[in-house]
N, C-alpha and C positions, 0 to 999 in steps of 0.2 A: 548389272544388278549389284548393289552393294552387298558386302559380306554380312551375314546375319549374326555373326559371332561377336560383334562389337558392342555388346550390352545394349541392344535395342530394347524398346518397350513397346508392347503390342506387336504390330506387324512392321513397324518402322525401325530402321537402324538408327543409331544415335545421330549420324550425319543427316539422315532424312528428317528426323524430328526437328533438328535445328533449322531446316529449310521450310518446314510446314507451318504456315501461319495459323493463328487462332482466328476463328470466324465468329463474329458477334451477331447473335440473332435476337429476336424478341423474347427475352426471358431466359436465354441460354447462351452458352459458348460452346463451339466445336473446337476441340484442341487435341493435340497428341496425348496419348495415355502417359501417365507418370507412374513410376514404381510405387509411390505413396498413395495411389488410388486403390490399393488392394482391399482395404476394409469396405470402402464404398462399393466397389465392384461386387464383393461377396454379398453385401446387404441387398443389392438389387438383382443380382443374377441368380441367387439361390431361391428360385421361385418356379414351381411347376407350370404356372400359367405363362410365365415368360418363355421358358424353354420349349413349351408345347408346339409353338409354331416355327421353331428354328431347326437348323440342321443338327444332327446328332453330335457334332463336334462341340456343341453348346449343351453340356449335360445337365441333368438334374438327378440327384442333388449336385449343386455346384460347390465343390470343395475348395479349401485353401490351395491345395495342389493344382486344381484346375485354374484358379486365378493366377497363381504364380507362373504356371506354364504359359498362359495367355500373355501376361505382362512381360515375360521373357522372350516373346516372339516365337514360341514353339507350337502355336495352334493354327494360325492363319497362313495361307499360302504366301511365300515371299513375294513382295511387290504389291500386296494388297494395301491400299490406302485406307486406314481405319482410324477414326477419331472418336474420342470420348465426347459424350454429351454432358456438359457440366451445367447444373442448375443449383443456384444458391451455394456455390463453392464445392459441390460434390458431384463426382462422376456417377451418373445414374442411368447410363445407356451408351449406345455406340452406333455409329453409322460408318459404312465403308463401301469401297468399290474395288472389286478384283478384276484387273484388266485381262482381256483375252490375249491370246498369243497368235503368232504367225498371221494367217489371213484373217483372223478375228481380232487382231491387235487394235482395231478401231472401236472395239466394244468393251464394255465392262459390266459385271453383275453387281447390282446394288443390294446391300443387306443392312439391316438395322434392327435394333431392339431398344426397349425403354422399360425401366423399372415400373412395376404396376402402380405405384403411388402416383405416377405422373400421367396415367392413362385418362382419356376422356377430357383432356384440357386443350387439345389442339396442338400440343407440343410437337409431336412427330410430323404433323402436316407442315409446321413452320420449319422444322429441322430439314426435311426433304426439300422444301422450297429454297432454302439457303444452299444446301449441299449439292443438289443435282446440277444446277447450272455451273457452279464453281468447279466441281470435279470434271464435268464435261469439257470445260475450258482448260483446266489444269492438265488433264491427261489427253487432250485433243481427241475427244471421242465423237463419233457420229451416232453412237447408240449406247444407251444406258438401259439395262433390262433388270427386271426383278421377278422372282417367282414367289407365289403366295399359296399356302395350303388352303383348300376349299372352305374351311370354317372361319378363316381369318378375314372377316368382312372389314374390320377396322383398318387393316393394312391395305386392303384393296381400295378403300375410300381415300386413304392418304395418297396413294399413287395417282388415282384418277384426278384428285384435286390439284395435282402438280404436273398435269400435262402428259401423263403416261396413258397410252392407249392399251386396252386389253386386247391381246392378239390371239388368245385361244387357251384351251385347256388340255393338258395331258391327263387322260383318264387313268385312274388306278396307278399313279406314278410313284407314290410314296407310301411306304408301310412304316407307321410310327406308333409306338406304344400299343401295339396290337390291333391297330385300325388302318385300313387301306384308305388313302385320300387321293383326290384329284389335285392337280397342281395347275394353278392359273398363272399365265405369263403376261407381263406388262412390259411396255418399252416406251421410252422417250427417244426420239430420233431427230436428227437434223441432216441436211444434205451438204452443208458447207461449214467450214470452221470459222 
């Protein structure tokens, strides 16, 4: 694994960023995060509706210090492949996959978010449609899985539309902002590379 101290941006080291291609989608580009994405990141991430369905490492309020820490590679687990979702020249969301380790090295966990201004336009469905098969090939995965809080029907629809099967629900699995939630699990699998 590359050294994370070499001025990486997001979860990728500088060397990994150089090797990660931009992926062109319908109305968006997936690309490595850049240091100059900070203002756009803050504009879209500092929203309680966005952070509501994400892990607590994505805080609200989302401060300048939070954005700087993310862009410096101090938030995500090393090895996480995380790309900015760029629309009209601005980074307004993110998608990534965190690979498993050891006997689960053939799997990864998918995560994503999108600024609220882009919701309801089918953007994330198209983003996952581009990213999921690419990352499964890139990381040689047999399984890509995602977890969704019980209230997040939009995210569940995105996954189902992209060939993920709902595998079950972990009841009372997450306590967030004073409320206990069930956690739904989805996965997209293949038997050969």
